[in-house]
N, C-alpha and C positions, 0 to 999 in steps of 0.2 A: 290295954294300953300298949304294952310292949309289942304286942302282935301287930297293932296298927303301925307302930313306929317302924318296926321292921319291914313292914309291907311297903311303907312310903320310901324307905331307904332303897328297898329292892327296885321299886318303880323308878326312882330317880337314877339308879345305876343303869337300869335298862335304857332310860332315855338317853343317858350320856354315851352308851355303847353305840347307839344309833346315829350320832352325830357324824357328819361329813367334814373332814378336814378341807378347809377352804384355801389353804396355801398361804394364808397370812397369819393365822394363829395355829402354829404346828402342834403345841403340847398343851392345849386347852385344859384338858383333864388334870394334867400335872400340876398347873398353877391352882386350880381349885382344891386339890388334895393337900397341896403344900400349906394352905391356909390353916389346916387343922393337923398338926403333926401327931397328935395322940390318937387320931382315928385308926382303928385296927385295920380298916380297909385300905389305909394310905400305903402301907408297905407293899403288899401284893401289886396294887395298881401301879405304883412307881417302878417296881422292878420290872414289871411287864413292858412299860414303855421304855425303860432304860435299855433292855435288850434289843428292842427294835431300833433304837436310835443310836447305838454304838457301832462304830466301824463303818465299812462300806455296805450300802443296802444290797441285799440279795434279791435281784430282780428276775431270778430265773422262773419262779412261780407266781411273779406278780405282773398283772397287766397294766398297761399305761392308764393313768386316770387324770381327770382334769385337776389342775392345780397342783400337780406333784412338785416337790422341791427340785431346784436345779441339780443337786447331787444325783437325784434318781433319773432326772431328765438326761444328765450326761451319760449315765449308764446305759440308757435305752438307745441314745443317738449313736453310740459307739458299735452297736451291733450291726452286722453285715446287711440285714434286711432293711435297715433304716439308712445306713451310710451309703451303700452302693447306689440306690435310686437318687438320693440327694446329689451325690458326685456326678452321676450320669445327667441330671438336669442341669447342674452348673455348667458342665463342659458343653452341653448342647446350646445353652444360652450364649456362652462365649464364641462358640462356632458360629451361631446365627448372627452375632453382632460382626464378626469378622467378615462373613459372607455379605453382609449388608454394606459394610465399608468398601469391600472390593468391588461390588457391583456399582456403587455410587461413583467410585473413581473411574471404572470402566465406562460408564455412561457418559460421564463428563469428558473423557478422553476421546471417545468415538463419536460423540454427538457433533453434528455439523454446526459451524458458527453461523451466526446471523450475518446477513449481507451488510457490508459497510457501504459508506456513502459513494465511494468510487465504483461499486458493483451495482448499485440498484437502478441506475439510469445512464443515459446516453451522455457522452462528451461532445462538446461542440467547439472546434478549433477555429479561432479567428486570427486572420492576419490583419493586425490593427490598422495598418496604412490604407487598407482597401475596404473596410467595413462600413464606416459612416463618418463623414466630414461634418464637424459642428461649427467650424469657424470660417468656412468658405475659402479656404486656402488650397482645396483640391486633394489634400491628404486626410485620410481617416485619422481619427485620434481616440483618446480615452473617453472623453465626454460623448463622442458619438456612440460608442459601446454602450455607455450607461443610458443613453436616450432609447436604445433599441432592446433593452433587457426584457420588456414585456413580450416582444417578439420571440425572444429566446425562450421564455417560460412557456409560451403557447405551444412551442415544439416538444414540450415536456422534457427538456434538457435539464440535467441535474448538475453538470460540471461545465464551467467555461474554461477554455484553454486558450491563452492569449500567447502568441509568438513574441519574439524578442522586441522590446521597447526601450532598451538601454541606450544611453548616449553613445553615439557611434557615428561613423561617417557613412554616407550613402554609398560609397564606393563598394563596400563588400556586403551590401544587403543586411547591415546591422549585425553580421556575425562577428565583426572585429570591434569589441566593446572598448570605448575610451574610458568608461566609469561605470562599474557595475552597481553603484549605489545611486545613480542619477537616472531620471527619465529624460529622454531625448526631447528637446523643446518642440520638435515636429509633432509629438503625441500629447504634449501638455506638460503639467508639472507634478511634483510629488503629491501636492494637495489634490490634484485631479485624480491620481491613483488611489489615494486613501478614500476619497469619496466614492469611487468605483467599487472598491473593496466592500465598503459598508452597503452600498446598494445591492450588490450582488448577494451579500449575506441577508439582507432584509428580504430578498425575493426567496430565500431558502436555498440558494444556490451555492457552490464551491467554486474556488478560483484556483487554477494552476497556471504556472508561467514557465517559459522556455528558460534554460540556462546552459550555456556552452562554456564549461571551465577549461577547455583544452588550450585556448589561445586568448589574446587580446588584440587590440588594435595597436599599430605601431605608434599611435598617438597617446596610448595610455601612459599615465605617470611613471608606472613600473618600469615600462621599457626605456623611458628616457632616462631614468636614474641607472638602469642596468647598463645601457650603452655608455654611460660615463663612469661606470664601476663605483657607484655610490653605495657604500656600506653593504648591508645584508641584500640589497637588490642586485648586486654584481652577478650572482648566479640564479636570478629568477627566470632566466630564458636560457636557451640551448646554445651556447657560443663554442666555437672552435676555430682554430687557426686555418686559414686557407690561403692560397696564392691568388693575387689580384693583379694582373698586368695589362696595361693598355685597355682598360675597361672590360677586360674579360675575366671572369671569376673561374679558378680551377677548384671546384668543391672537394671536401674531404672523402667523398664516396659518391656512389651512382644513385642514391636516394632520390625519388621523384616526388613532386607535389601531386596532389589530387588533380589539379588543373593542368599537369603537364610541366615538363621541364624540371631542372634541378630544385630541389627543396632547400637549397642553401643560398643565401643572399648576403653579400659583402656590405657591412656597414662602415661608412667613411669615418664615422666618429671613433668607434672602439677598434677599428681595423682588424675586425675578425668577422667571420661569417655567422649568421644566426640561422636556426633551423625553423622551417614553416611547412607544415603539412598542407596548407591551403595556399592562399596567395601571399606575397611578400608583404602585404599591409597586415597580415595576421600572424605574427611570431608566435611560436609555440612556448607555452610556459613549461618550466623545468620541474616536473612533479615528482622528481627524485629529491628535490630540496624540501625538507619538512616545513620550512616557512612558507612556501607556496601553498602546501596543503592547508595549513592553519588560515592563511588568507582567504582561501575558498570557502572553508567552513564558516569563517565569520561573515562572508557574504550571504551564505545560506541562512544563517541566524538572523542577519539584518531584514531579509524579505520575509522570514517566518514571523518576525516580531511585527511586520506591518500587516499581517492577517492572512498572508498567503497560505492556501491549503495544501499546496504540493508543487512539485517541480517535474518538468520534462527535461531530463538531462540528454543533451545530444553530443555526438562525435566522442564518446567515451572510449572507444576502442583505439583512439590515437593519443591517449594520455601519457603513455610510456614509450620509449624507443630503447633499443638495445645500447648498452654502454659502449660496446667494442667497435661500433662504426663500420663493421664489415659491409662490403657490397652485397646487395640483395641479388638473388639469381634471376637471370633472364627466363622469361617464358619460352622464347625461341633463342636456344643457345648458339645458333648459328648466325644470328643477327649481329652486325657490326655494333659494339658497344656505343660508339658515339651517336649512332642513329636511334638509340633507345630514349625516347623523350615522353611517351605516353604512359600514364600510370598503370594501364592495363598490361604493359609489356614487361612488368616485373612481378616476382612473387614477393609479397610484403611480409616476409618472415620476421623482420627486425624492427618494423615500424608501426605494427598494430597488434593489439591483443597481447602485450607482453605479460610475463610473469610479474605479479604484483599489481596489476591494473585493478583486479576485482577487490583486492584489499582496500585500495583507496575508495572505490565506490561504496563498499561497505562501511567505510568511516563516514561517508556522507550520510549514509542511512542512519547510523548511530546518532549523528548530529541532529537529524530530523526527529528521531524517536525522543529526544529531550523535549520536544514541543508537542508530543502526541499523548501526553498523559491525562489531560483532561478529557472527560467523557464527550464523545461526539466531535473531538477536535483531532482525530488522526490525521497525520500529514502524509500525503500521497507521494510516492516516488516512481516515476516512469522513466524508462530509458530508451533511447533510440539508438539502434545499432545497424545503420544502413549498410548493406553490402556483406553482412556477416552470414555465414551459414546457418541453417536451422538449428544445428547442434550447438554452435557457438552462441547463438541468440538465447537458447534456453539457459545457459549459464548465468545470465543476468537475473534469473528468478532466485538465485542464491542456492544454499545447500539446505538439507533437511533441518538443521538446527542454527543455521546462520543466515539471517535475513539479508536480502539485497533489495532489488527492485520489486514493487507490487506486481508489476508486469513489464516486459519489454514491449514496446509498441510494435504491433504486428501489421506491417504495411505490405504484406505480400499480395492482398487482393488489389492494392493500388497499382500494382505492376502488371496486372493482367491486360493484355492488349487485344484479346479476342474473346468473344462471348462463348467460351467452350465450357460445357458442363463438366468435362473431365478435368479440365485445368482448375475449376473452381473446387471440385471435389478434392483434387490433389492437395490444393493449398489448405483446405479445411482439415483434412485427415492428417497432413503432415504436421501441423501445429498441435492437433489434439493428442496425436499419438507420441510426440516427442515432449510435451509439456510434462514437467515433473508432477507427481501425484499430489493432489491437494491445492495446486495453484490455479490461478484464475486467467481465462483467456480474454483476448479483445480483438477487435476487427475494424480496420480502417479501409475505406474505399477511396480516399484521396488525401491530398495534403499540399502544402505550398510548393514542394519540389516534384510533384507528380503531375502528369497530364490528367486534366479533369475526366470525370467519368463519362460524360457524354461524348467528349471527344475521343476517347479510347474505345468504347464499346457501342456507341450509338444511343440516341434518344430513347429508343424502346426499352433499353435495358436499365435505365436509371432507377425506375420504381422497383424493378425486380432485385437489383443489387441492394438498394437501401432497405427493402423488406428482408433481404437475406441476412443482413448483419444485425437486424433487430431480432430475428428468430434463432439465431445462433446462440449457443450458451456463451456468456461473457459479456463484456462491455462494448457497445457499439460506439464508434467515434466517427462524427460527421465533420467534414471540412466545410466551412461557410460556403453557401451557394449550391452545394451538391443537392440539398433538399428540394431545389426548385429546377434543377437540371441545368445550371449554367455550364457553358463550354469555354474552352480556351480562346483568347483572343488571337487575332492572326498576326498582328504586329505590335511591336513595343516602341516607344519613343525615347527611350533612354540610351545614352551612349556608354554602355557598359562594355567591358573587355572580356568578361568571362560568365559562363553560366547564364547567358540571356535567356535560354530556353525556359528557365524557371519563372521568368516574368509573365509568360502567357497564361499561367493558372492563378495569378494573383490580381486580376482585373477587378475594378470596383464592384461591390455588391449591387445587385439590380433589385431596387426596392419597388419601382413603379415605372410607368412609360413617360415620365416627365424628363425634363432636361437632365442629362448626366445620370439617368436611370434612378434619380431620387437619392444618389449618393452624396452630391454636393450641390450647394446653391452657388457656388463660385462659377468662374468664367471657364475654368479648365479643371482637369483631374490629372493626377500624377501619371495614370496610365489610361489609355482609351477604354471606354466601356464597349462591351461586346455588342455587336450590330443587331443582335436579336432581342435586345432588352425591351423592345416594345411588346413582345409576345411572352417572354420568359422573364418573370419578375414575382416578387412576393404577392403584389395585389392580384395579378392573374391567378396565382396558385390559390389565393384565399377564395376568389369567386368561383373557381372551377373545381377546387378539390377541398372537400370539407374537412380534411385532416388538419388543416391549418387554422381553422376558426374555433376559437374558444366557445363561441356561443352554441355551437353544436355539440359540445361536450368532448371534443377530440376523440371520437369514437375510434378512428383508425389508430391513433397513437395509444389509446388505452388498450386496443387489441394487441398491437405489437409488443407493447411494454409488458402485458400479461403473458404473452407467449414467450418473450424473452425471459422473464424471470421463471416461468414454469419449467422450460428447457434447461435453464441454468441450474435449477434445483435437482432435476432428474439426472443430468448428466455429470454434474460436479459434486452431488451430495450436500449442497449448501441450502440452508433454509433462511 
């Protein structure tokens, strides 16, 4: 019996020695032996485990095993063969994350932007008095434009550009505004304008309008208050003492108006001379007065709140004049000073593009940016800089980190008076080579103040020039009537005293071969229609040229638009 018992005990010990520590019960054998303290085997067994469990584990001769306690694990993890690979993997992971972050930032920074609405399609410039008469008074109006929006969309136009329609006198072709917040009754009412804006947006189009902040009409309330020295309006215009004797004004200096003769005019009420860069009916605002700048910004905000998508700012180079009022240098220094009466006879170093002018323009941009925060509602800013050199024109794009105009309007093709390939090439390369990196070009072939394309280059070059601006990178801009080859009229029936030549390119739009070319159902029109309207009109173009018919799918326009976009992507890196 004793032998069997001894054998069973031996077998039991053997079985326990073969147990594997699972990491959860570390001293299983110790617990069992502690149940019977009188057992003779308890002493040696307990002492053996005590020795192994005391102090730091000696891992030199022990290999890692599953479920080892954390004290043993820490001993292994501290060894170089385990620590170094772990640290290498950690730093490789950190480096990979940093590389991915840097690559993401780089891709975002160098990736081209998507085209905005003012880049994806042509602009169509409308002189509202000559586009369509809706009330039979012989003058085009806002309702007339609304009635012809379907035609504009047929041309694949994306942006409608309407020139000045503010309340003003006829004397200065609406460039001398009497009230910047009113529609001239000739064109309709503010309700008509709001309806037009809504209709334009319903067609998926955008609207930009003209704005000339440099001057107002002499009938403007600001000028009336200024000439009477009323409050803050006293210095809203540029006033200076001058001599006036026997109906003759002796001006403060030799500065000249764009239209000739002195740019100073004596005011009988204030008994001082006021400055005007253009006609005496258009006194210049004093943009060195902060109150004037704020007034203009409020006007910008007024029209943006009406839903306007952008502005064409004109005559900006005239915003500031030198404070010192020194005489400007003569082009011909030997000419007798009293005979210098034409604008081109002086170097205009003190009256255009003065220091601080671009700061004012940038403030206009900042005002517009406040309305550009909604997706798809970016507000466009274009500038007109007639007569500026190509270098000065490019400054209107702004600086690398200071935004100004989206683009200055490029009217250099509008000035070409001969169909020369070299001349066209020079105009194109001059703009593209001088344009700041990353900026967007544009191309115009005509405008209200330019001779029409047909009258300048000839009928056979109309389609070529229209095709050219569609295939060049950038935004093509078409003046109403150029798409059908309208020409200048030969005579004008208005009694104007200056710049009459610009009337010839403002004749009524030729819609069909009916009376008044379909422009008006009235008995007369404000300007005569061109004598060729029987054969040059929209109806004839629709019948003879499939590019104007929506039923045929606008194949020509789709082709030119596709070409325009593809070249724009290639040459400017924009997608």
